[in-house]
A tleap script that builds the chain and sets N, CA, C and O, in Angstrom:
source leaprc.protein.ff14SB
mol = sequence {
  NMET GLU LEU ALA GLN LYS LEU ASP SER TYR
  GLY LYS PRO ALA TRP ILE ALA LEU THR VAL
  LEU GLY PHE MET ALA TRP TRP PRO LEU GLY
  LEU ALA ILE LEU ALA TYR SER ILE GLY SER
  GLY ARG MET PHE CYS SER GLY ARG ARG GLY
  PHE GLY ARG TRP GLN GLU GLU GLY ALA GLU
  ALA PHE ARG SER PHE GLY GLY ARG PHE GLY
  ARG GLY PHE GLN SER SER GLY ASN ARG ALA
  PHE ASP GLU TYR ARG GLU GLU THR LEU ARG
  ARG LEU GLU GLU GLU GLN LYS ASP PHE ARG
  SER PHE LEU ASP ARG LEU ARG GLN ALA LYS
  ASP LYS ALA GLU PHE ASP GLN PHE MET ALA
  ASP ARG ARG ASN ARG PRO ALA PRO ALA PRO
  GLU SER ALA GLU PRO GLN CSER
}
set mol.1.N position { -80.579 -3.432 12.814 }
set mol.1.CA position { -79.303 -3.576 13.110 }
set mol.1.C position { -78.675 -3.219 14.442 }
set mol.1.O position { -77.478 -3.383 14.677 }
set mol.2.N position { -79.648 -2.666 15.393 }
set mol.2.CA position { -79.461 -2.673 16.855 }
set mol.2.C position { -79.597 -3.967 17.444 }
set mol.2.O position { -78.816 -4.291 18.339 }
set mol.3.N position { -80.612 -4.852 17.003 }
set mol.3.CA position { -80.690 -5.798 17.594 }
set mol.3.C position { -79.725 -6.836 17.317 }
set mol.3.O position { -79.412 -7.689 18.147 }
set mol.4.N position { -79.193 -6.753 15.996 }
set mol.4.CA position { -77.771 -7.745 15.750 }
set mol.4.C position { -76.695 -7.073 16.716 }
set mol.4.O position { -75.778 -7.835 17.021 }
set mol.5.N position { -76.644 -5.953 17.184 }
set mol.5.CA position { -75.325 -5.449 17.638 }
set mol.5.C position { -75.591 -5.996 19.179 }
set mol.5.O position { -74.741 -6.528 19.893 }
set mol.6.N position { -76.851 -5.762 19.490 }
set mol.6.CA position { -77.104 -6.104 21.080 }
set mol.6.C position { -76.750 -7.823 21.040 }
set mol.6.O position { -76.082 -8.346 21.932 }
set mol.7.N position { -77.175 -8.416 20.142 }
set mol.7.CA position { -77.056 -9.879 20.363 }
set mol.7.C position { -75.578 -10.311 20.193 }
set mol.7.O position { -75.072 -11.306 20.712 }
set mol.8.N position { -75.013 -9.485 19.454 }
set mol.8.CA position { -73.335 -9.913 19.125 }
set mol.8.C position { -72.890 -9.463 20.410 }
set mol.8.O position { -71.939 -10.119 20.835 }
set mol.9.N position { -73.326 -8.461 21.222 }
set mol.9.CA position { -72.312 -8.189 22.572 }
set mol.9.C position { -72.644 -9.419 23.553 }
set mol.9.O position { -71.857 -9.689 24.460 }
set mol.10.N position { -73.651 -10.051 23.387 }
set mol.10.CA position { -73.930 -11.408 24.363 }
set mol.10.C position { -73.295 -12.819 23.883 }
set mol.10.O position { -73.222 -13.886 24.494 }
set mol.11.N position { -72.794 -12.412 22.386 }
set mol.11.CA position { -72.237 -13.669 21.958 }
set mol.11.C position { -73.168 -14.759 20.972 }
set mol.11.O position { -74.339 -14.646 20.609 }
set mol.12.N position { -72.379 -15.620 20.751 }
set mol.12.CA position { -72.977 -16.837 19.997 }
set mol.12.C position { -74.184 -17.589 20.573 }
set mol.12.O position { -75.134 -17.909 19.859 }
set mol.13.N position { -74.122 -17.867 21.908 }
set mol.13.CA position { -75.283 -18.352 22.492 }
set mol.13.C position { -76.507 -17.314 22.376 }
set mol.13.O position { -77.597 -17.834 22.138 }
set mol.14.N position { -76.478 -16.231 22.481 }
set mol.14.CA position { -77.688 -15.443 22.035 }
set mol.14.C position { -78.350 -15.527 20.678 }
set mol.14.O position { -79.557 -15.364 20.496 }
set mol.15.N position { -77.413 -15.808 19.695 }
set mol.15.CA position { -78.020 -16.086 17.910 }
set mol.15.C position { -78.331 -17.398 18.167 }
set mol.15.O position { -79.329 -17.718 17.522 }
set mol.16.N position { -77.877 -18.330 18.868 }
set mol.16.CA position { -78.450 -19.685 18.892 }
set mol.16.C position { -79.824 -19.744 19.544 }
set mol.16.O position { -80.791 -20.290 19.013 }
set mol.17.N position { -79.849 -19.042 20.931 }
set mol.17.CA position { -81.417 -19.038 21.281 }
set mol.17.C position { -82.212 -18.240 20.331 }
set mol.17.O position { -83.284 -18.811 20.129 }
set mol.18.N position { -82.098 -17.108 19.651 }
set mol.18.CA position { -82.958 -16.377 19.058 }
set mol.18.C position { -83.406 -17.187 17.769 }
set mol.18.O position { -84.535 -16.977 17.324 }
set mol.19.N position { -82.526 -18.153 17.119 }
set mol.19.CA position { -82.947 -19.068 15.954 }
set mol.19.C position { -83.812 -20.096 16.419 }
set mol.19.O position { -84.805 -20.427 15.772 }
set mol.20.N position { -83.425 -20.745 17.755 }
set mol.20.CA position { -84.395 -21.582 18.479 }
set mol.20.C position { -85.751 -21.203 18.932 }
set mol.20.O position { -86.691 -21.990 19.044 }
set mol.21.N position { -85.786 -19.626 19.246 }
set mol.21.CA position { -87.018 -19.156 19.560 }
set mol.21.C position { -87.938 -18.985 17.981 }
set mol.21.O position { -89.101 -19.333 17.771 }
set mol.22.N position { -87.087 -18.418 17.140 }
set mol.22.CA position { -87.534 -18.111 15.858 }
set mol.22.C position { -88.360 -19.515 15.147 }
set mol.22.O position { -89.409 -19.339 14.527 }
set mol.23.N position { -87.933 -20.500 15.267 }
set mol.23.CA position { -88.266 -22.024 14.732 }
set mol.23.C position { -89.400 -22.239 15.689 }
set mol.23.O position { -90.413 -22.651 15.126 }
set mol.24.N position { -89.509 -22.062 17.059 }
set mol.24.CA position { -90.585 -22.306 17.854 }
set mol.24.C position { -91.834 -21.519 17.557 }
set mol.24.O position { -92.976 -21.960 17.688 }
set mol.25.N position { -91.447 -20.078 17.066 }
set mol.25.CA position { -92.632 -19.227 16.800 }
set mol.25.C position { -93.270 -19.633 15.518 }
set mol.25.O position { -94.438 -20.016 15.575 }
set mol.26.N position { -92.556 -19.594 14.179 }
set mol.26.CA position { -92.909 -19.846 12.832 }
set mol.26.C position { -91.634 -20.272 12.234 }
set mol.26.O position { -90.604 -19.602 12.313 }
set mol.27.N position { -91.737 -21.472 11.597 }
set mol.27.CA position { -90.529 -22.211 11.061 }
set mol.27.C position { -89.909 -21.174 10.018 }
set mol.27.O position { -88.688 -21.015 10.049 }
set mol.28.N position { -90.669 -20.463 9.103 }
set mol.28.CA position { -89.994 -19.506 8.280 }
set mol.28.C position { -88.809 -18.729 8.841 }
set mol.28.O position { -87.614 -18.676 8.547 }
set mol.29.N position { -89.672 -18.077 9.866 }
set mol.29.CA position { -88.835 -17.038 10.834 }
set mol.29.C position { -87.465 -17.603 11.394 }
set mol.29.O position { -86.470 -16.878 11.389 }
set mol.30.N position { -87.422 -18.765 11.825 }
set mol.30.CA position { -86.188 -19.588 12.272 }
set mol.30.C position { -85.320 -19.687 11.511 }
set mol.30.O position { -84.145 -19.421 11.766 }
set mol.31.N position { -85.914 -20.237 10.047 }
set mol.31.CA position { -84.967 -20.312 8.885 }
set mol.31.C position { -84.295 -18.976 8.336 }
set mol.31.O position { -83.142 -18.889 7.913 }
set mol.32.N position { -85.130 -18.064 8.413 }
set mol.32.CA position { -84.527 -16.742 8.206 }
set mol.32.C position { -83.468 -16.158 8.930 }
set mol.32.O position { -82.517 -15.633 8.351 }
set mol.33.N position { -83.576 -16.216 10.255 }
set mol.33.CA position { -82.733 -15.946 11.141 }
set mol.33.C position { -81.397 -16.834 11.111 }
set mol.33.O position { -80.272 -16.336 11.148 }
set mol.34.N position { -81.673 -18.294 11.035 }
set mol.34.CA position { -80.600 -19.040 10.800 }
set mol.34.C position { -79.714 -18.687 9.458 }
set mol.34.O position { -78.484 -18.707 9.470 }
set mol.35.N position { -80.399 -18.403 8.450 }
set mol.35.CA position { -79.647 -17.983 7.344 }
set mol.35.C position { -79.047 -16.794 7.134 }
set mol.35.O position { -78.228 -16.619 6.232 }
set mol.36.N position { -79.485 -15.737 8.106 }
set mol.36.CA position { -78.589 -14.503 8.125 }
set mol.36.C position { -77.561 -14.651 9.199 }
set mol.36.O position { -76.455 -14.123 9.086 }
set mol.37.N position { -77.894 -15.336 10.200 }
set mol.37.CA position { -76.336 -15.576 11.112 }
set mol.37.C position { -75.387 -16.589 10.544 }
set mol.37.O position { -74.268 -16.668 11.049 }
set mol.38.N position { -75.698 -17.330 9.601 }
set mol.38.CA position { -74.825 -18.197 8.857 }
set mol.38.C position { -74.043 -17.270 7.667 }
set mol.38.O position { -72.863 -17.237 7.315 }
set mol.39.N position { -75.034 -16.665 7.294 }
set mol.39.CA position { -74.686 -15.890 5.918 }
set mol.39.C position { -73.606 -14.546 6.498 }
set mol.39.O position { -72.679 -14.132 5.802 }
set mol.40.N position { -73.908 -14.025 7.784 }
set mol.40.CA position { -73.155 -12.848 8.331 }
set mol.40.C position { -71.853 -13.202 8.844 }
set mol.40.O position { -70.957 -12.406 9.125 }
set mol.41.N position { -71.815 -14.603 8.957 }
set mol.41.CA position { -70.564 -15.236 9.568 }
set mol.41.C position { -70.557 -14.962 11.140 }
set mol.41.O position { -69.540 -14.717 11.788 }
set mol.42.N position { -71.885 -15.043 11.663 }
set mol.42.CA position { -71.860 -15.067 13.047 }
set mol.42.C position { -72.028 -16.524 13.668 }
set mol.42.O position { -71.975 -16.668 14.889 }
set mol.43.N position { -72.202 -17.456 12.928 }
set mol.43.CA position { -72.228 -18.847 13.405 }
set mol.43.C position { -71.344 -19.645 13.328 }
set mol.43.O position { -71.176 -20.543 14.153 }
set mol.44.N position { -70.350 -19.374 11.928 }
set mol.44.CA position { -69.127 -20.226 11.976 }
set mol.44.C position { -67.827 -19.137 11.620 }
set mol.44.O position { -67.899 -18.069 11.013 }
set mol.45.N position { -66.834 -19.682 12.115 }
set mol.45.CA position { -65.647 -18.758 11.572 }
set mol.45.C position { -65.345 -19.433 10.073 }
set mol.45.O position { -65.223 -20.563 9.600 }
set mol.46.N position { -65.309 -18.346 9.717 }
set mol.46.CA position { -65.065 -18.577 7.869 }
set mol.46.C position { -64.237 -17.491 7.270 }
set mol.46.O position { -63.813 -16.459 7.791 }
set mol.47.N position { -64.127 -17.870 6.276 }
set mol.47.CA position { -63.469 -16.800 5.221 }
set mol.47.C position { -61.891 -16.592 6.004 }
set mol.47.O position { -61.188 -17.481 6.484 }
set mol.48.N position { -61.660 -15.350 5.957 }
set mol.48.CA position { -60.138 -15.070 6.129 }
set mol.48.C position { -60.061 -14.504 7.541 }
set mol.48.O position { -59.067 -13.882 7.916 }
set mol.49.N position { -61.344 -14.772 8.488 }
set mol.49.CA position { -61.092 -13.961 9.968 }
set mol.49.C position { -60.379 -14.891 10.831 }
set mol.49.O position { -60.534 -14.729 12.042 }
set mol.50.N position { -59.483 -16.016 10.356 }
set mol.50.CA position { -58.906 -16.736 11.172 }
set mol.50.C position { -59.974 -17.559 12.086 }
set mol.50.O position { -61.056 -17.976 11.671 }
set mol.51.N position { -59.525 -17.698 13.259 }
set mol.51.CA position { -60.343 -18.479 14.076 }
set mol.51.C position { -61.995 -18.160 14.535 }
set mol.51.O position { -62.919 -18.786 15.053 }
set mol.52.N position { -61.739 -16.761 13.992 }
set mol.52.CA position { -63.154 -16.187 14.299 }
set mol.52.C position { -63.373 -15.328 15.502 }
set mol.52.O position { -62.652 -15.649 16.447 }
set mol.53.N position { -64.128 -14.385 15.706 }
set mol.53.CA position { -64.277 -13.555 16.759 }
set mol.53.C position { -64.951 -14.251 17.882 }
set mol.53.O position { -64.626 -13.777 18.971 }
set mol.54.N position { -65.905 -15.368 17.951 }
set mol.54.CA position { -66.615 -15.716 18.672 }
set mol.54.C position { -65.422 -16.977 19.380 }
set mol.54.O position { -65.355 -17.063 20.606 }
set mol.55.N position { -64.782 -17.642 18.734 }
set mol.55.CA position { -63.881 -18.267 19.163 }
set mol.55.C position { -63.013 -17.891 20.156 }
set mol.55.O position { -62.850 -18.550 21.183 }
set mol.56.N position { -62.404 -16.788 19.882 }
set mol.56.CA position { -61.606 -15.812 20.618 }
set mol.56.C position { -62.294 -15.486 21.804 }
set mol.56.O position { -61.992 -15.923 22.915 }
set mol.57.N position { -63.323 -14.628 21.531 }
set mol.57.CA position { -64.070 -14.171 22.772 }
set mol.57.C position { -64.609 -15.433 23.767 }
set mol.57.O position { -64.822 -15.250 24.966 }
set mol.58.N position { -64.772 -16.570 23.185 }
set mol.58.CA position { -65.039 -17.439 24.123 }
set mol.58.C position { -64.175 -18.053 24.977 }
set mol.58.O position { -64.519 -18.483 26.077 }
set mol.59.N position { -62.807 -18.134 24.429 }
set mol.59.CA position { -61.808 -18.600 25.029 }
set mol.59.C position { -61.265 -17.653 26.046 }
set mol.59.O position { -60.570 -18.011 26.997 }
set mol.60.N position { -61.611 -16.457 25.799 }
set mol.60.CA position { -61.198 -15.271 26.698 }
set mol.60.C position { -62.445 -15.296 27.908 }
set mol.60.O position { -62.285 -14.847 29.043 }
set mol.61.N position { -63.350 -15.743 27.544 }
set mol.61.CA position { -64.386 -15.701 28.736 }
set mol.61.C position { -64.110 -16.973 29.489 }
set mol.61.O position { -64.099 -16.880 30.716 }
set mol.62.N position { -63.871 -18.219 28.910 }
set mol.62.CA position { -63.301 -19.281 29.441 }
set mol.62.C position { -62.226 -19.167 30.543 }
set mol.62.O position { -62.196 -19.678 31.663 }
set mol.63.N position { -61.380 -18.379 29.935 }
set mol.63.CA position { -60.241 -18.318 31.221 }
set mol.63.C position { -60.264 -17.190 32.302 }
set mol.63.O position { -59.547 -17.159 33.302 }
set mol.64.N position { -61.238 -16.236 31.927 }
set mol.64.CA position { -61.702 -15.109 32.801 }
set mol.64.C position { -62.674 -15.603 33.840 }
set mol.64.O position { -62.877 -14.921 34.845 }
set mol.65.N position { -63.275 -16.735 33.656 }
set mol.65.CA position { -64.629 -17.240 34.331 }
set mol.65.C position { -64.240 -17.395 35.740 }
set mol.65.O position { -64.956 -16.961 36.643 }
set mol.66.N position { -63.041 -18.046 35.973 }
set mol.66.CA position { -62.926 -18.167 37.339 }
set mol.66.C position { -63.314 -19.563 37.844 }
set mol.66.O position { -63.658 -20.428 37.039 }
set mol.67.N position { -63.257 -19.836 39.392 }
set mol.67.CA position { -63.826 -21.082 39.596 }
set mol.67.C position { -63.107 -22.473 39.142 }
set mol.67.O position { -61.933 -22.632 39.478 }
set mol.68.N position { -63.594 -23.217 38.589 }
set mol.68.CA position { -63.128 -24.362 37.982 }
set mol.68.C position { -62.461 -24.088 36.585 }
set mol.68.O position { -61.560 -24.822 36.178 }
set mol.69.N position { -62.907 -23.054 35.887 }
set mol.69.CA position { -62.446 -22.649 34.527 }
set mol.69.C position { -61.252 -21.890 34.607 }
set mol.69.O position { -60.848 -21.362 35.643 }
set mol.70.N position { -60.601 -21.833 33.326 }
set mol.70.CA position { -59.413 -20.982 33.060 }
set mol.70.C position { -58.453 -21.226 33.808 }
set mol.70.O position { -58.199 -22.388 34.126 }
set mol.71.N position { -57.545 -19.934 34.349 }
set mol.71.CA position { -56.577 -19.837 35.136 }
set mol.71.C position { -57.020 -20.104 36.632 }
set mol.71.O position { -56.236 -20.411 37.530 }
set mol.72.N position { -58.476 -19.934 36.784 }
set mol.72.CA position { -58.697 -20.044 38.463 }
set mol.72.C position { -59.080 -21.543 38.668 }
set mol.72.O position { -60.109 -21.740 39.314 }
set mol.73.N position { -58.413 -22.591 38.222 }
set mol.73.CA position { -58.730 -23.921 38.531 }
set mol.73.C position { -58.550 -24.069 40.172 }
set mol.73.O position { -57.541 -23.569 40.669 }
set mol.74.N position { -59.299 -24.597 40.839 }
set mol.74.CA position { -59.101 -24.962 42.247 }
set mol.74.C position { -58.027 -26.155 42.194 }
set mol.74.O position { -57.764 -27.054 41.395 }
set mol.75.N position { -57.484 -25.678 43.571 }
set mol.75.CA position { -56.408 -26.826 43.395 }
set mol.75.C position { -56.880 -28.338 43.430 }
set mol.75.O position { -57.884 -28.555 44.109 }
set mol.76.N position { -56.237 -29.502 42.730 }
set mol.76.CA position { -56.510 -30.608 43.028 }
set mol.76.C position { -56.144 -31.377 44.020 }
set mol.76.O position { -56.512 -32.534 44.223 }
set mol.77.N position { -55.239 -30.584 44.797 }
set mol.77.CA position { -54.909 -31.407 46.345 }
set mol.77.C position { -53.332 -32.033 45.928 }
set mol.77.O position { -52.653 -32.576 46.800 }
set mol.78.N position { -52.886 -31.910 44.652 }
set mol.78.CA position { -51.566 -32.365 44.210 }
set mol.78.C position { -51.013 -31.260 43.397 }
set mol.78.O position { -51.455 -30.815 42.338 }
set mol.79.N position { -49.915 -30.872 44.106 }
set mol.79.CA position { -49.211 -29.470 43.803 }
set mol.79.C position { -48.418 -29.871 42.501 }
set mol.79.O position { -48.401 -29.066 41.569 }
set mol.80.N position { -47.732 -31.128 42.388 }
set mol.80.CA position { -47.037 -31.329 41.188 }
set mol.80.C position { -48.106 -31.299 39.759 }
set mol.80.O position { -47.788 -30.665 38.753 }
set mol.81.N position { -49.279 -32.014 39.854 }
set mol.81.CA position { -50.111 -31.955 39.085 }
set mol.81.C position { -50.799 -30.744 38.950 }
set mol.81.O position { -51.153 -30.544 37.788 }
set mol.82.N position { -51.124 -29.822 39.788 }
set mol.82.CA position { -51.385 -28.313 39.469 }
set mol.82.C position { -50.302 -27.354 38.377 }
set mol.82.O position { -50.544 -26.644 37.401 }
set mol.83.N position { -49.045 -27.730 39.078 }
set mol.83.CA position { -47.885 -27.172 38.184 }
set mol.83.C position { -47.707 -27.696 36.931 }
set mol.83.O position { -47.207 -27.020 36.032 }
set mol.84.N position { -48.151 -29.110 36.737 }
set mol.84.CA position { -48.190 -29.579 35.394 }
set mol.84.C position { -49.371 -28.937 34.273 }
set mol.84.O position { -49.285 -28.657 33.078 }
set mol.85.N position { -50.439 -28.855 35.210 }
set mol.85.CA position { -51.576 -28.195 34.219 }
set mol.85.C position { -51.347 -26.937 34.067 }
set mol.85.O position { -51.947 -26.528 33.073 }
set mol.86.N position { -50.609 -25.929 34.723 }
set mol.86.CA position { -50.411 -24.445 34.474 }
set mol.86.C position { -49.480 -24.572 33.378 }
set mol.86.O position { -49.682 -23.967 32.326 }
set mol.87.N position { -48.398 -25.371 33.560 }
set mol.87.CA position { -47.324 -25.372 32.555 }
set mol.87.C position { -47.868 -25.728 31.182 }
set mol.87.O position { -47.455 -25.097 30.208 }
set mol.88.N position { -48.923 -26.866 31.010 }
set mol.88.CA position { -49.135 -27.281 29.791 }
set mol.88.C position { -50.338 -26.201 29.350 }
set mol.88.O position { -50.496 -25.944 28.156 }
set mol.89.N position { -51.044 -25.681 30.217 }
set mol.89.CA position { -51.835 -24.482 29.563 }
set mol.89.C position { -51.283 -23.095 29.100 }
set mol.89.O position { -51.967 -22.232 28.550 }
set mol.90.N position { -50.172 -23.016 29.348 }
set mol.90.CA position { -49.254 -21.766 29.330 }
set mol.90.C position { -48.661 -22.215 27.808 }
set mol.90.O position { -48.791 -21.533 26.792 }
set mol.91.N position { -48.054 -23.381 27.885 }
set mol.91.CA position { -47.502 -23.888 26.687 }
set mol.91.C position { -48.684 -24.009 25.475 }
set mol.91.O position { -48.427 -23.609 24.339 }
set mol.92.N position { -49.807 -24.510 25.768 }
set mol.92.CA position { -50.707 -24.448 24.696 }
set mol.92.C position { -51.222 -23.162 24.190 }
set mol.92.O position { -51.607 -23.080 23.024 }
set mol.93.N position { -51.256 -22.123 25.017 }
set mol.93.CA position { -51.506 -20.472 24.748 }
set mol.93.C position { -50.523 -20.291 23.885 }
set mol.93.O position { -50.733 -19.795 22.778 }
set mol.94.N position { -49.455 -20.633 24.248 }
set mol.94.CA position { -48.085 -20.145 23.236 }
set mol.94.C position { -48.065 -20.647 21.913 }
set mol.94.O position { -47.756 -19.907 20.979 }
set mol.95.N position { -48.439 -22.129 21.703 }
set mol.95.CA position { -48.309 -22.601 20.683 }
set mol.95.C position { -49.590 -22.175 19.744 }
set mol.95.O position { -49.464 -22.283 18.524 }
set mol.96.N position { -50.635 -21.766 20.217 }
set mol.96.CA position { -51.870 -21.265 19.844 }
set mol.96.C position { -51.360 -19.920 19.178 }
set mol.96.O position { -51.540 -19.762 17.970 }
set mol.97.N position { -50.730 -18.950 19.933 }
set mol.97.CA position { -50.061 -17.785 19.249 }
set mol.97.C position { -49.233 -17.982 18.036 }
set mol.97.O position { -49.381 -17.378 16.973 }
set mol.98.N position { -48.462 -18.773 18.267 }
set mol.98.CA position { -47.413 -19.227 17.233 }
set mol.98.C position { -48.399 -19.714 16.077 }
set mol.98.O position { -48.226 -18.980 15.105 }
set mol.99.N position { -49.248 -20.563 15.857 }
set mol.99.CA position { -50.098 -20.992 14.925 }
set mol.99.C position { -50.806 -19.776 14.459 }
set mol.99.O position { -50.773 -19.681 13.232 }
set mol.100.N position { -51.417 -18.847 15.042 }
set mol.100.CA position { -52.140 -17.969 14.397 }
set mol.100.C position { -51.099 -17.122 13.633 }
set mol.100.O position { -51.392 -16.858 12.467 }
set mol.101.N position { -49.902 -16.646 14.125 }
set mol.101.CA position { -49.072 -15.897 13.165 }
set mol.101.C position { -48.551 -16.831 12.080 }
set mol.101.O position { -48.385 -16.359 10.955 }
set mol.102.N position { -48.284 -18.082 12.310 }
set mol.102.CA position { -48.082 -18.618 11.005 }
set mol.102.C position { -49.148 -18.475 10.191 }
set mol.102.O position { -48.901 -17.885 9.139 }
set mol.103.N position { -50.553 -18.930 10.401 }
set mol.103.CA position { -51.707 -18.951 9.551 }
set mol.103.C position { -51.771 -17.439 9.058 }
set mol.103.O position { -52.368 -17.363 7.983 }
set mol.104.N position { -51.311 -16.182 9.557 }
set mol.104.CA position { -51.049 -15.225 9.009 }
set mol.104.C position { -50.132 -14.864 8.049 }
set mol.104.O position { -50.421 -14.279 7.006 }
set mol.105.N position { -49.233 -15.143 8.325 }
set mol.105.CA position { -48.015 -15.187 7.436 }
set mol.105.C position { -48.082 -16.369 6.122 }
set mol.105.O position { -47.371 -16.262 5.124 }
set mol.106.N position { -48.777 -17.162 6.270 }
set mol.106.CA position { -49.244 -18.298 5.111 }
set mol.106.C position { -50.235 -17.417 4.438 }
set mol.106.O position { -49.910 -17.209 3.269 }
set mol.107.N position { -51.351 -16.825 4.799 }
set mol.107.CA position { -52.120 -16.081 4.238 }
set mol.107.C position { -51.349 -14.986 3.371 }
set mol.107.O position { -51.490 -14.950 2.149 }
set mol.108.N position { -50.533 -14.100 4.056 }
set mol.108.CA position { -49.705 -13.246 3.330 }
set mol.108.C position { -48.973 -13.569 2.275 }
set mol.108.O position { -48.719 -12.673 1.471 }
set mol.109.N position { -48.519 -14.785 2.064 }
set mol.109.CA position { -47.427 -15.263 1.218 }
set mol.109.C position { -48.475 -15.675 0.252 }
set mol.109.O position { -48.108 -15.299 -0.862 }
set mol.110.N position { -49.637 -16.294 0.188 }
set mol.110.CA position { -50.482 -16.812 -0.632 }
set mol.110.C position { -51.154 -15.312 -1.355 }
set mol.110.O position { -51.263 -15.336 -2.581 }
set mol.111.N position { -51.467 -14.407 -0.839 }
set mol.111.CA position { -51.789 -13.043 -1.341 }
set mol.111.C position { -50.728 -12.524 -2.211 }
set mol.111.O position { -50.953 -12.137 -3.358 }
set mol.112.N position { -49.430 -12.518 -1.595 }
set mol.112.CA position { -48.628 -11.791 -2.553 }
set mol.112.C position { -48.288 -12.588 -3.723 }
set mol.112.O position { -47.934 -11.967 -4.725 }
set mol.113.N position { -48.341 -14.007 -3.771 }
set mol.113.CA position { -48.217 -14.902 -4.947 }
set mol.113.C position { -49.121 -14.463 -5.937 }
set mol.113.O position { -48.856 -14.071 -7.073 }
set mol.114.N position { -50.577 -14.607 -5.201 }
set mol.114.CA position { -51.591 -14.201 -6.175 }
set mol.114.C position { -51.335 -13.020 -6.973 }
set mol.114.O position { -51.439 -12.981 -8.199 }
set mol.115.N position { -50.918 -11.840 -6.052 }
set mol.115.CA position { -50.838 -10.516 -6.780 }
set mol.115.C position { -49.770 -10.522 -7.661 }
set mol.115.O position { -49.877 -9.992 -8.767 }
set mol.116.N position { -48.530 -11.177 -7.215 }
set mol.116.CA position { -47.450 -11.284 -8.246 }
set mol.116.C position { -47.673 -11.720 -9.519 }
set mol.116.O position { -47.130 -11.189 -10.488 }
set mol.117.N position { -48.664 -12.932 -9.625 }
set mol.117.CA position { -49.067 -13.467 -10.652 }
set mol.117.C position { -50.068 -12.749 -11.377 }
set mol.117.O position { -50.187 -12.965 -12.583 }
set mol.118.N position { -50.836 -11.883 -10.769 }
set mol.118.CA position { -51.629 -10.997 -11.353 }
set mol.118.C position { -50.930 -10.044 -12.228 }
set mol.118.O position { -51.146 -9.981 -13.438 }
set mol.119.N position { -50.167 -9.372 -11.656 }
set mol.119.CA position { -49.283 -8.385 -12.295 }
set mol.119.C position { -48.247 -8.929 -13.284 }
set mol.119.O position { -47.773 -8.139 -14.100 }
set mol.120.N position { -47.867 -10.172 -13.284 }
set mol.120.CA position { -46.876 -10.898 -14.129 }
set mol.120.C position { -47.925 -11.216 -15.324 }
set mol.120.O position { -47.434 -11.343 -16.446 }
set mol.121.N position { -49.247 -11.347 -15.187 }
set mol.121.CA position { -50.238 -11.786 -16.519 }
set mol.121.C position { -50.424 -10.507 -16.897 }
set mol.121.O position { -50.202 -10.425 -18.105 }
set mol.122.N position { -50.752 -9.385 -16.391 }
set mol.122.CA position { -51.035 -8.081 -16.939 }
set mol.122.C position { -50.106 -7.533 -17.692 }
set mol.122.O position { -50.473 -6.803 -18.612 }
set mol.123.N position { -48.803 -7.748 -17.480 }
set mol.123.CA position { -47.530 -7.201 -18.046 }
set mol.123.C position { -47.298 -8.056 -19.540 }
set mol.123.O position { -46.891 -7.509 -20.565 }
set mol.124.N position { -47.604 -9.324 -19.440 }
set mol.124.CA position { -47.465 -9.909 -20.372 }
set mol.124.C position { -48.378 -10.116 -21.593 }
set mol.124.O position { -48.108 -10.591 -22.696 }
set mol.125.N position { -49.588 -9.607 -21.075 }
set mol.125.CA position { -50.778 -9.599 -22.083 }
set mol.125.C position { -50.626 -8.691 -23.308 }
set mol.125.O position { -50.127 -7.571 -23.199 }
set mol.126.N position { -51.059 -9.181 -24.472 }
set mol.126.CA position { -50.568 -8.510 -25.615 }
set mol.126.C position { -51.446 -7.074 -25.733 }
set mol.126.O position { -52.605 -6.904 -25.355 }
set mol.127.N position { -50.626 -6.175 -26.314 }
set mol.127.CA position { -51.206 -4.819 -26.309 }
set mol.127.C position { -52.345 -4.956 -27.274 }
set mol.127.O position { -52.314 -5.803 -28.166 }
set mol.128.N position { -53.265 -4.202 -27.121 }
set mol.128.CA position { -54.613 -4.230 -27.886 }
set mol.128.C position { -54.070 -3.715 -29.281 }
set mol.128.O position { -53.138 -2.912 -29.246 }
set mol.129.N position { -54.488 -4.041 -30.289 }
set mol.129.CA position { -54.543 -3.494 -31.530 }
set mol.129.C position { -54.863 -2.357 -32.025 }
set mol.129.O position { -56.040 -2.038 -31.855 }
set mol.130.N position { -53.938 -1.344 -32.808 }
set mol.130.CA position { -54.575 0.156 -32.766 }
set mol.130.C position { -55.417 0.206 -33.751 }
set mol.130.O position { -55.310 -0.613 -34.664 }
set mol.131.N position { -56.435 1.191 -33.761 }
set mol.131.CA position { -57.702 1.303 -34.641 }
set mol.131.C position { -57.077 2.064 -35.611 }
set mol.131.O position { -56.231 2.922 -35.361 }
set mol.132.N position { -57.561 1.703 -36.956 }
set mol.132.CA position { -56.966 2.263 -37.936 }
set mol.132.C position { -57.957 3.425 -38.219 }
set mol.132.O position { -59.106 3.166 -37.860 }
set mol.133.N position { -57.762 4.715 -38.815 }
set mol.133.CA position { -58.490 5.865 -39.044 }
set mol.133.C position { -59.299 5.583 -40.559 }
set mol.133.O position { -60.412 6.027 -40.838 }
set mol.134.N position { -58.592 4.884 -41.288 }
set mol.134.CA position { -59.462 4.587 -42.430 }
set mol.134.C position { -60.299 3.658 -42.861 }
set mol.134.O position { -59.970 2.473 -42.802 }
set mol.135.N position { -61.359 3.999 -43.299 }
set mol.135.CA position { -62.342 3.086 -43.155 }
set mol.135.C position { -62.096 1.834 -44.263 }
set mol.135.O position { -61.506 2.096 -45.312 }
set mol.136.N position { -62.516 0.623 -44.021 }
set mol.136.CA position { -62.157 -0.469 -44.921 }
set mol.136.C position { -63.521 -0.493 -45.968 }
set mol.136.O position { -64.668 -0.180 -45.651 }
set mol.137.N position { -63.125 -0.880 -47.081 }
set mol.137.CA position { -64.111 -1.001 -48.227 }
set mol.137.C position { -64.298 -2.261 -48.647 }
set mol.137.O position { -65.074 -2.494 -49.573 }
savepdb mol mol.pdb
quit
């Protein structure tokens, strides 16, 4: 598991590289690595993890990379366009936060409805018949 933690620290590209190398070395090994990475949720955002940690980490790395990426865009020479781009990126980040909170509320409401249905079914189920102490003949 130390190898998995080390690869997790490098992110999704490390898992992809390991999978490709596994296929190059011996196809069953590559297949096993691929199955493990998909099954453990390292390749796709799945289940109730929302957008997934890879996408969040990738977006953060994209923003903090600098240069032509993220908030460190080089000036295009047109100040109006640069301001528009910054405002659009800020608005999109705000919408992304709002959408994530909406999804969290939606999941919570669905979980509550399922739990309430379970409790209602449990309350309404008939009580088990009492066992009689006398043997029947």
